[in-house]
C-alpha positions in Angstrom: -25.5 22.1 19.9 -22.8 19.4 18.9 -24.2 17.1 16.1 -22.0 14.6 16.0 -22.6 11.8 18.4 -25.9 12.7 16.3 -25.0 12.1 12.8 -21.9 8.9 14.6 -25.2 6.4 15.9 -27.1 8.1 12.1 -23.5 7.3 10.3 -23.3 3.4 11.8 -27.5 3.0 12.4 -27.4 3.1 8.2 -24.1 1.0 7.8 -26.4 -1.4 10.4 -28.6 -1.5 7.7 -26.9 -1.3 4.1 -25.7 -4.9 5.6 -28.5 -6.6 6.4 -30.5 -5.5 3.6 -27.9 -6.0 1.2 -26.4 -9.9 2.5 -23.7 -11.6 2.3 -22.9 -14.6 1.0 -21.3 -17.5 2.6 -18.5 -17.5 -0.3 -17.0 -15.4 -2.8 -18.3 -16.8 -6.3 -15.2 -17.9 -9.4 -15.5 -14.2 -10.7 -14.9 -12.7 -7.1 -12.2 -15.6 -6.2 -10.3 -14.6 -9.8 -10.2 -11.3 -9.8 -9.0 -10.9 -5.4 -6.0 -13.2 -7.0 -5.7 -10.4 -10.0 -5.2 -8.0 -6.7 -2.7 -10.5 -4.6 -0.7 -11.6 -8.1 -0.6 -7.1 -8.9 0.6 -7.0 -4.6 3.4 -9.2 -4.9 4.7 -7.7 -8.5 4.4 -4.2 -6.7 5.9 -5.3 -3.4 8.9 -6.6 -5.7 9.4 -4.8 -7.2 9.3 -1.5 -5.0 12.4 -4.2 -3.2 14.7 -4.3 -6.1 14.2 -0.3 -6.4 15.2 0.1 -3.1 17.8 -2.0 -3.7 19.4 -0.6 -6.6 18.8 3.6 -5.0 21.1 2.4 -1.6 23.1 0.0 -4.0 23.9 3.7 -6.5 23.5 5.9 -3.3 27.1 3.8 -1.9 28.9 4.4 -5.1 27.9 8.5 -4.7 29.2 8.0 -1.7 32.1 6.3 -3.2 33.4 8.2 -5.3 32.6 11.2 -3.9 34.8 10.2 -1.8 37.6 10.1 -3.5 36.9 13.2 -5.0 36.5 14.7 -1.9 40.2 13.5 -0.7 41.2 14.1 -5.3 40.6 17.9 -3.9 42.4 17.8 -0.7 46.3 18.0 -1.9 
């Protein structure tokens, strides 16, 4: 007997009940807003660091490729 549909129905019902019982506020609290702002700032900082790191990697790979070309031309002689 396949219990997946029954399990799915029970999970959906449980999640729905939790949302109804827990309720939602109309607006986040000041504390929630400050935490969200901090998280946003941290995410933006991490994205900037990632971009800079990728740029540095591309620069270094290009530099290495040029050195390898020069070295291989020297080895051909």
